[in-house]
Phi, psi and omega in degrees: 000130180252321187209140176238123175261123183245143178256127183232114181277151180303330182268001186284344181074012180264133177254120185308315180295333174289326173301313181296316182299307179295325179297314177302316183294310184285337180283346188299136180060033177229174173300341178272354183299133181087351180291152181248139176263121176254137177230150180243121177281145179240121183286165173286139175220144187224165177228132182286132173289342183269307186249352172089005182292133173263134182208167174255111182301148171277162187307312180249013180219105180255020173281154184290129176294341185271307182241003174065011174288155178256012177263101178226151176258134174287126183250346171198161179124350179260001188300150170197102174200161177279120175281318181198162176230125174264135180231167180280000000 
């Protein structure tokens, strides 16, 4: 195993460097030893329930930039999954 590609959403609470650290620790003496964990960050994205505008909320402002309503559904940013594994 050479590389594991992981997708991490900004709202997942997961820190990429921590994933690599724990992977190295847990992968010792296994087929995964020496493999690298590469991660791709996914930004938070939401859609307004009132006007349908898709937007990236700001850190302290989750209102729709179009209609300024606060009713929005999160459509991305919670992800945490293995996207692919590269092997020899």
